[in-house]
C-alpha positions as CSV (number, residue, x, y, z in Angstrom):
1,M,85.1,191.1,-80.8
2,A,86.8,193.3,-83.6
3,G,87.9,191.4,-86.8
4,V,91.5,192.6,-86.2
5,L,91.5,191.4,-82.4
6,R,90.2,187.9,-83.8
7,R,92.7,187.7,-86.7
8,N,95.7,188.8,-84.1
9,I,94.4,185.9,-81.6
10,E,94.4,183.4,-84.5
11,V,98.0,184.3,-85.8
12,M,99.4,184.2,-82.2
13,R,97.7,180.7,-81.7
14,A,99.0,179.6,-85.1
15,Q,102.7,180.8,-84.4
16,R,102.5,179.1,-81.0
17,R,101.4,175.9,-82.6
18,E,104.4,176.3,-85.2
19,Q,106.8,176.8,-82.4
20,A,105.6,174.0,-80.4
21,E,105.8,171.6,-83.6
22,A,109.4,173.2,-84.7
23,A,110.9,172.3,-81.4
24,P,113.3,169.6,-81.2
25,W,112.2,166.2,-80.0
26,P,114.0,166.4,-76.7
27,Q,112.1,169.6,-75.9
28,R,108.9,168.2,-77.1
29,L,109.3,165.1,-75.0
30,A,110.4,167.2,-71.8
31,Q,107.1,169.3,-72.5
32,R,104.9,166.3,-72.7
33,I,106.5,164.9,-69.6
34,T,106.1,168.0,-67.6
35,D,102.5,168.5,-68.7
36,F,101.8,164.8,-67.4
37,A,103.6,165.5,-64.1
38,G,101.4,168.5,-63.6
39,S,98.3,166.5,-63.9
40,M,96.0,164.9,-61.5
41,G,96.7,161.5,-63.5
42,F,100.4,161.9,-62.5
43,V,99.2,162.3,-58.9
44,L,96.8,159.5,-58.9
45,L,99.3,157.0,-60.4
46,H,101.8,157.9,-57.8
47,L,99.4,157.5,-54.9
48,L,98.6,153.7,-56.5
49,I,102.4,153.0,-57.1
50,F,103.6,154.4,-53.9
51,G,100.8,153.3,-51.7
52,G,100.9,149.8,-53.2
53,W,104.6,149.6,-52.6
54,I,104.4,150.8,-49.0
55,I,101.4,148.6,-48.1
56,S,103.1,145.7,-49.7
57,N,106.5,146.1,-48.0
58,L,104.8,147.0,-44.4
59,W,101.9,145.0,-44.1
60,G,101.7,142.5,-46.9
61,P,102.5,138.8,-46.8
62,E,106.2,137.9,-46.2
63,F,106.7,136.9,-49.8
64,W,105.6,140.5,-51.1
65,R,108.0,142.2,-48.9
66,F,110.9,143.0,-51.3
67,D,111.5,146.4,-49.9
68,P,111.0,146.5,-46.2
69,T,113.1,149.2,-45.5
70,L,111.6,151.3,-48.3
71,V,115.1,152.2,-49.1
72,I,114.6,151.2,-53.2
73,L,111.4,153.3,-52.7
74,A,113.4,156.4,-51.6
75,M,116.0,155.9,-54.1
76,A,113.4,155.5,-57.1
77,A,111.8,158.6,-55.7
78,S,115.1,160.6,-55.5
79,V,115.9,159.6,-59.1
80,E,112.6,160.5,-60.1
81,A,112.7,164.0,-58.6
82,I,115.9,164.4,-60.4
83,F,114.6,163.9,-63.8
84,L,111.5,165.7,-63.3
85,S,113.2,168.9,-62.1
86,T,115.4,168.5,-65.2
87,F,112.5,168.2,-67.5
88,V,110.8,171.1,-65.6
89,L,113.9,173.5,-66.2
90,I,114.1,172.4,-70.0
91,S,110.2,173.3,-70.3
92,Q,110.9,176.6,-68.4
93,N,113.9,177.6,-70.4
94,R,111.6,177.2,-73.3
95,M,108.9,179.2,-72.0
96,A,111.3,181.8,-71.0
97,A,112.6,182.2,-74.6
98,A,109.0,182.3,-76.0
99,E,108.4,185.1,-73.1
100,H,111.5,187.0,-74.2
101,G,110.2,187.0,-77.9
102,R,106.8,188.3,-76.8
103,A,108.4,190.8,-74.4
104,E,110.5,191.9,-77.4
105,L,107.5,192.4,-79.5
106,D,105.5,194.3,-76.9
107,L,108.4,196.8,-76.6
108,Q,108.5,197.3,-80.4
109,I,104.6,197.6,-80.5
110,N,104.8,200.0,-77.6
111,L,107.7,202.0,-79.1
112,L,106.1,202.4,-82.4
113,A,102.6,203.5,-80.7
114,E,104.6,205.9,-78.8
115,H,106.1,207.4,-81.9
116,E,102.7,207.8,-83.6
117,I,101.1,209.3,-80.4
118,T,103.9,212.0,-80.4
119,R,103.3,212.6,-84.5
120,L,99.7,212.9,-83.6
121,I,100.2,215.4,-80.6
122,D,102.7,217.5,-82.8
123,L,100.0,217.4,-85.7
124,V,97.0,218.4,-83.5
125,G,99.4,221.3,-82.0
126,R,100.0,222.6,-85.5
127,L,96.3,222.5,-86.6
128,A,95.5,224.2,-83.1
129,A,98.0,226.9,-84.1
130,H,97.0,227.3,-87.7
131,A,93.4,227.6,-86.4
132,G,94.6,230.5,-84.0
133,L,93.9,228.3,-81.0
134,A,96.5,228.8,-78.1
135,S,97.5,225.6,-75.8
136,D,97.9,226.5,-72.3
137,D,99.4,223.0,-71.2
138,P,103.2,223.6,-70.9
139,G,103.5,219.8,-70.9
140,L,102.9,219.4,-74.4
141,D,106.3,220.5,-75.6
142,D,107.9,217.5,-73.9
143,L,105.0,215.3,-75.5
144,R,106.2,216.3,-78.8
145,R,109.4,214.8,-78.5
146,D,110.2,211.1,-79.2
147,V,111.5,208.9,-76.3
148,A,114.8,207.6,-76.8
149,P,114.6,203.9,-75.2
150,E,118.4,204.0,-74.5
151,V,118.1,207.1,-72.6
152,V,115.3,205.5,-70.6
153,L,117.1,202.4,-69.9
154,D,120.2,204.3,-68.8
155,H,118.1,206.1,-66.3
156,I,116.5,202.9,-65.2
157,S,119.9,201.2,-64.7
158,Q,121.3,204.2,-62.8
159,A,118.4,204.3,-60.3
160,N,118.4,200.6,-59.8
161,E,122.5,201.0,-59.3
162,E,121.4,203.8,-56.5
163,D,119.0,201.6,-54.9
164,H,121.4,198.6,-55.0
165,D,124.1,201.1,-53.4
166,R,121.8,202.1,-50.7
167,G,120.8,198.6,-50.0
168,S,117.2,198.9,-50.9
């Protein structure tokens, strides 16, 4: 693996760690709860708790039956589901914000690369002209012009609106 690639991976990992550590404690707590809720340990814990609850209330001795209709179990499971879904949403919002930052970085790198490639095409074209080599590719003139992101976004928005108006 190239050194620059290894360095980039390490920089991204370090940045991810720093962002996780800098998150407010409620977000860190929500992430830990979400991580646990998505594990097999969570599933096994619930199998034990709910299984034990159901067995003791349906088939256990009379003095073990504290919830014979399982209404308390249903209520507890509902409250747990409300809180778990909230923790998942908090974690997803944090991940979406991080993804937005990575998408912004991708866009900036892609725009920079496009600009550099445009400059290289122009330079190679001028070198070829200086050397007396003719280009028979009519598309090169288009490639020598920088892309204006706002124009591309306007075209995409217009195309999306036309598709929406057609019901596509």
